[in-house]
N, C-alpha and C positions, 0 to 999 in steps of 0.2 A: 232763286233757282238751284238745283241740286250743284251744278258746277261750280257757283258762288262759295256755297257752303264748302264744297271739297276745298276750293283754293284758299277760303279764308283760314282753313285747319293747317297750321305751318307744322309740317313733321319734324322739322328741328326743334320745336318746342316741346317735343316729347324726348328728347336728350335726357335730362336729369331722371325722368322715369325709367328709362332704359337703361342709364348707369346704376341708379338703385337696384333695378331686377339684376343687372349683371353682377353687382356685388353681392346680392342674396345668393345668386347662384355661385359665385365663389365660396362664400361662407359655407352653403351647403355643402359643397364638394369637399372643402376642407375638412368640415365636422365627418363627412364620410370617411375621409381617409385617415381621419384619427381614431376610428373607431378599431378596437383590436381585431385581430385577423378572425378570430372565432366568431365575431359579430357578423363579419362579412357574408353577405350572400353566396351561397355555393350552387351550381349546377346540380341537378339531380343525377345520380348514378343509373345508367342502364341497366334494367335487367336483363340477365341471359337465362333465357327459359333451359330447363333441363331438356333431356333427350326425349323423355316420355311426356313431357307438357307440349313441346314442341310438336312430335308426332300427333298428339290430341288436338294441335291447332290444326294441322295438315288435314286430319279427318274431316274437320268441322269444314273446312275451305272446299275439300272434295263433295262433301254434302249439298253446299251452297251451290256448286257447279252444276251438279246434278239435278237439282231445283231449277236452276238455271236453265239447263237443257228442256225441261219440262216446259217451263214457261216462253221459250222460243217456238217451240211446236205448237202451244196454244196459240201464240201469235199469228202464227202462220194459217192456222184454221180460222181465226178471226179476220184475217185478212183476205181469204178466199170468200169468206162470208159477207164481208163490207164492199165486195166487188160485184157480188151477185144480187145483194139486197139494199134496201135504203133504211132498215132498222135502226133507228136512232139508238135504242137500247144496246144493241151490238157494237155500234161507233163508240159510244161511251165506255163501255166496257174494254173495249181495243184500246182506247186511250189510258185508261186507268192502267191496265197491263202493261203497256208499253212504258209508263211512267215508272211503275214499281219494277220492272225490268231492269230499266237504265239506273235504279238507285242500288239495285243487287251488283250490278255489273261494277259501278264504283265501289261498292262495299268489298266485293272480291279483289279488286285491283289493291285496295288499301289494305287488306288482309295481307296479300302476297307481297307487299313493300315491307310490312312489320316483320313478316318471317325472314325476308331477306336481309333488314337490319338486324335481325338477332343471329342469323347466320355468319354475317360479317364481324359481329362481335365475339363470336364464339371461340375461343382458343384451345381447348380441349378436343379428345379424340373424335366427338361427335361432329366437328367442323364438316367435315366432308360428306357426312350423311346430309347434314341439313342443308348444306349447298346443293345436293343433287335434288333432294326434294323440292326445293325452290325451283329450281330449273323446269323439272317435270310440271308442276303445278303452272308456271310461267305459260308452258309450251300448251299444254290443255285447254287453259283460259283463253289463249290466243286463237286456238283452233274454234273455241265456242264463240268468240267475238266475230271471228271471220263469217262463221255460218250465220250468225245474227245479221251482219252487213249484206251479206248475199240475199238474205230472204228478204231484207228492207229496200235493197235495190231492185230487186225482181218486183216488190209490190209497186214500188215507184214507178217502173216502166210500165207495167199492167195499168196504173192509174193513168199515165198520160195517154196511152192507147184508149181508155175510155173516154179521156177527155175529148181525144180527137174524134172518136165515133159521134159522142155528142155533138160536136160543133158541125158536122157533117149532115147531122139531122135539119140543123138550123140553117144551114148554107150547102144544099147537096152538090151546086156546082162549083163549090171551092176547089181550087188546085191543091195538089199535094204539099206545094212550099205553103199555101195560104193555112192548110190543116196543121203543119209543123208549127208555124208561128202561132197558131191558136194555142197549140198545146205547149207552148213556151211561153205565152203571154202571161203578163202579172194580172191575173184576174181579179184580184185584189185590189186593184187600181181602179177607182170608180170611173175614171174617165175612159177607160177601155170597155169597161163593164157598159156604160151608158151608150158608147158609141156603137156597141153591137146590138144593142135593144133599138137606137133609131133605125137601123137597117131591117130589123126584124120584128114588126108591130104584134105579129101574132100570138095567140094566148100559150099555145105550144113552144113556141120560141123563146117566149118569156120564160116558160118554167124550165125549159132545158137550158138556157143560159143561166137561170139562177142556179141549178145544179151543176153545171159547170164551173160556175164561181165557188160554190161550196167543196166541190172535187178539188179544185185548185188551193183551195186553203187547208184541206187535208195533206194534199201534197206538200207544200211547204212545211208542214208539221213532220212528214216523213223524211224530207230532206233534212231537217234539223236534227232529228233521230241520227241519221246516217252520220252527220257531221259529229255529233258526240261520240258515236261510236269509233268513228276514225280517230278522235283524238284519243280516246281509251287505248285503240288498237296502238298508237302510235307511243302512248306512255308504255305499254308493256314490251314494245319493241326494245326501247331505250332499256326498261329495266332486266329484260334478257340480255341484252348487249353489257349492261355493267356485270350482270352476274357471270358471263363468260371468265372473266379474270380470276373471280371466286372459285368457279370451278377448275381452272387450271390450276390455282395454287393448292387447292384441296388434292388435286391429282398429284401434283408434284410432293405434296406431303406423304402420300400414299406411297409415292414410289421411292421415297427417302427413307420411309418404313421400312417398304419390302427390301431395299438394297442394304440398311442395317440389319434385318432379320437373315437376310442371307450372308451378310460377313461373320454374325454371331454365329450362325449355323455352320460356318466353314470352320470358324475358331473351335468350336465345340468337336466338331469331326477330328480338328487336327490335336486337341487335346486327349480325345478318347484314343485315337492311334497312339500318342506319346505314352499315354497310361498302360495301354496294351505292349508296348515296347519295353516300358519300364518292369511291368510285371513278368515278361518272358524272361527279360535278362535277369531279374530276380530268381527265376526258377532256374536258369542255369546255372548262376552263381552259386545257387545252393545245392543243385547238381554235382557241380565241380567240387565244392567244398566236402561233400558227402562222399565223392569217390576220393579225394586226399586223404580224408579221415580212415576210410576203409581202406585205402593202400595202407597207410600207415599202420591200422589196427594190423593187418594181416602182417606186415613186414615184423612189428613187434611180436606178435604172435608166433610168426616163423623163427624169429631169433631166437625166443625163449624156449621153444621146443627144440631147437638144434643145440642150445646151450644144455638143456637138461639131458639130450641124448648124449652130448659129448661127457658131460659128468658121469653119467652111468657107465659109459665105455670105459672110461678113465678106471673107475672104482672096481670095474669088473677085472680088468686087467692087473692091477695092484693084489687085489685077492689071489688071483689064478698064480702071481707069482710066490 
C-alpha cells in the first residue's frame, strides 16, 4: 500500500543529502560574496521621462480613453440588442467586445500607474506638471469606469427582469416572491433546472426554461464583469489617494518657489531704491562741490580784481603827486 511505502521511507535517512545540499548552498553563497563588487548584480536604474515624452504618453492615454468611451457606447447598444433579440452572432460580438474593453481598462490603469511612478521619481521643475497630469488622468478614467459599471449594472437588472417575465410564462400563478426567487436562483445548477422541468412538461415550458437558463449564464458573466470593474475602480481609488500627497508636495514646492521669487523681487526693489538713493546723493554731492568750486572761483576772481584796482589807484596817486 502507499501508506507502507510512505512510512518505509525514513525522512531522517535523508539528513546526509540535506547536509550536503546545505554545504553546497553555503559554498555558493561564499563564492558569491567573494566576487568583486563590480561583478555583483545591480538593480536597473529607473529612467525618468522628459517633460515632452511624458506629455506624449499622456496624450496616448487620452486617446485610449476616447477609444474606451466609444467601446462603452457600443457595448450599451449591443446590450439593448441582446435583450430584444436572440441573435447568437450579436451575443458573441458583445462577449468579445466586453473582453476587449476589460483588457483596455487594465492597460489604461497600468499606463497611469507607470506615469505616476515617473512623476514620483521626477525631481526637476516638471514634477508639479507631471503630478497634476496624472491626477487629471486618474479622475477622468475613474469617471469612465463608473459609467461602464453603471451600464453593466443596468444591463444586469434588465436581464433579471427578463428572467422574471420568462418564468411567469411558465408559472403564471407564481407569487411575486416566487418570481423573485426564480430570478435569483442559480439556473446553472442542474438540480434546480430539472426540478423546474418536472413541474412543467410542456414543450413551450421546456423551451422557456432553457432560455431562462441561458439568460442566467449570461447574467453570471455580467456579474463577473462588474466585479472586475469594481476591482479596477478600487485600484484607481487607491492610486488617486496615493497621488494626493504628490500633488500636495508639488503645490508646496510651487508655493515655496513663489515665496522665494517674492523675496527676490523685494530684494531687487530694495536694491533699486538704494541705487537711486546713491545716484541722487551723488548728484547732490556733485552739485555742492560745483557750488563750492564756483564760490571759490568767484572769490578768487573778485579778490584778484580788487587787488588790481587797488594797485591802479595807488599808482595813479603816486603819479599825481
